[in-house]
C-alpha positions in Angstrom: -10.1 -8.5 7.7 -6.7 -7.5 6.6 -3.8 -8.5 9.6 -0.6 -10.8 9.7 0.7 -13.2 11.3 4.7 -13.5 12.6 6.3 -16.3 13.8 10.0 -17.8 13.6 9.1 -19.9 10.4 6.7 -17.9 8.9 5.3 -14.2 8.2 2.2 -14.4 6.9 -0.3 -11.6 6.2 -4.3 -12.0 5.0 -6.1 -9.1 3.2 -8.4 -8.1 0.6 -6.0 -6.1 -1.7 -2.8 -6.9 -3.7 0.2 -5.1 -2.0 3.3 -3.9 -4.5 4.8 -7.5 -3.6 2.0 -9.6 -4.9 1.5 -7.7 -7.8 5.5 -8.2 -8.2 5.0 -11.9 -7.6 2.2 -12.8 -10.3 3.8 -10.8 -13.0 7.0 -12.6 -12.6 5.5 -15.9 -12.8 5.7 -18.6 -15.3 3.4 -20.7 -13.2 0.6 -21.0 -11.0 -2.3 -23.5 -9.8 -6.1 -22.7 -10.7 -8.4 -24.5 -8.1 -12.1 -24.6 -9.4 -14.8 -26.4 -8.2 -18.5 -28.2 -9.7 -21.3 -29.2 -7.3 -22.0 -32.5 -8.6 -18.2 -33.5 -10.1 -15.9 -32.1 -7.1 -13.2 -29.9 -7.2 -10.0 -29.4 -9.8 -6.6 -28.6 -9.6 -4.7 -27.8 -12.6 -1.2 -25.8 -13.3 -1.4 -22.7 -15.7 2.0 -21.7 -17.3 3.6 -19.4 -19.9 6.2 -16.8 -20.5 6.8 -14.9 -17.2 4.4 -11.9 -17.3 1.5 -14.3 -18.5 -0.8 -13.1 -16.0 -1.7 -9.4 -15.8 -2.4 -7.3 -13.2 -5.5 -4.7 -13.9 -6.3 -3.0 -10.8 -8.1 -5.7 -8.3 -8.5 -8.3 -11.3 -5.7 -10.4 -12.4 -6.4 -12.3 -16.1 -4.4 -14.6 -18.0 -4.6 -15.9 -21.7 -5.9 -19.2 -22.7 -3.7 -21.7 -24.5 -3.8 -24.7 -26.1 -3.5 -28.3 -23.5 -5.3 -31.3 -23.6 -8.7 -30.1 -24.4 -10.6 -31.3 -21.4 -11.8 -27.7 -20.4 -12.5 -29.3 -16.7 -11.4 -26.1 -15.1 -13.9 -24.0 -17.8 -16.3 -26.1 -17.4 -16.5 -25.6 -13.7 -16.0 -22.2 -14.0 -19.1 -21.8 -16.5 -20.9 -23.5 -13.3 -19.1 -22.2 -10.5 -17.4 -19.0 -10.2 -15.6 -19.4 -7.1 -11.7 -20.1 -7.8 -8.4 -19.9 -6.0 -5.2 -19.4 -6.8 -1.6 -19.9 -5.9 1.4 -18.3 -6.9 4.8 -19.9 -5.8 8.8 -18.6 -5.5 10.4 -21.1 -6.1 13.6 -19.4 -5.0 12.9 -16.9 -2.3 9.8 -19.8 -0.8 6.9 -16.8 -1.2 3.5 -17.4 -1.6 0.6 -15.9 -2.4 -3.0 -17.4 -2.3 -5.7 -15.5 -4.0 -9.5 -16.7 -3.6 -11.9 -14.5 -5.4 -14.4 -15.2 -8.7 -13.3 -15.9 -12.2 -14.9 -15.5 -15.6 -14.0 -16.8 -19.0 -14.1 -13.9 -21.8 -14.4 -15.1 -25.2 -12.7 -13.0 -27.7 -11.4 -12.7 -31.2 -8.3 -15.1 -31.8 -5.0 -13.2 -32.0 -6.4 -9.9 -30.4 -3.9 -8.3 -27.7 -2.5 -10.3 -24.8 -4.2 -13.4 -26.3 -0.8 -14.9 -26.6 -2.2 -18.5 -27.1 -4.3 -17.5 -30.3 -7.7 -18.9 -28.7 -9.5 -16.5 -28.2 -10.3 -16.8 -24.8 -8.8 -15.4 -21.6 -10.0 -16.1 -17.9 -10.4 -12.7 -15.7 -10.0 -13.4 -11.7 -11.7 -10.5 -9.3 -9.6 -11.0 -5.8 -11.8 -11.0 -2.6 -8.8 -12.5 0.0 -5.5 -13.1 -0.1 -2.9 -15.0 2.1 0.8 -13.9 1.9 3.8 -15.1 3.0 7.1 -16.9 3.5 6.0 -20.1 3.5 7.3 -22.6 0.9 9.9 -24.9 2.8 11.7 -25.9 -0.9 13.7 -23.8 -3.0 14.6 -24.3 -6.6 18.5 -24.4 -7.4 18.3 -23.5 -10.9 15.7 -22.5 -13.5 15.0 -22.7 -17.4 11.9 -21.6 -19.1 10.1 -24.3 -20.9 11.0 -23.2 -24.9 7.6 -23.8 -26.6 5.3 -21.5 -24.3 3.9 -18.9 -26.7 5.8 -15.4 -27.2 3.3 -12.4 -25.4 1.6 -10.3 -27.4 0.4 -6.9 -26.5 
């Protein structure tokens, strides 16, 4: 069901396919939030970040490399059991938001292959099922400085 809702403080679009502005937001993001669930342990929300462009768009799918982190693997453990996933992208300058729901899978491969920016051999591929996009963020950032230790993009 695609559609939109308008009002004095919001302009919301619902759909099942990424629009050009959604692709621009995801490709330009240096951060997003990942929501996963485990049937016995509950839900988990975690931050994913990297250089702008670390999230790749491939048709109706998104994928991003896994980076070395705290080695707790909460999200990956959840995805191994339940692929249902939510992603939240925010543009802190314009206030645009993009919420995506769908299914994600962990892809294992050779460390250092093209696109394996973190050199872990792992990436996540997300298949979109539904989206909510709009001008919903009330707060705005006034300055931007990328994290200096983000790995560089490869391929």
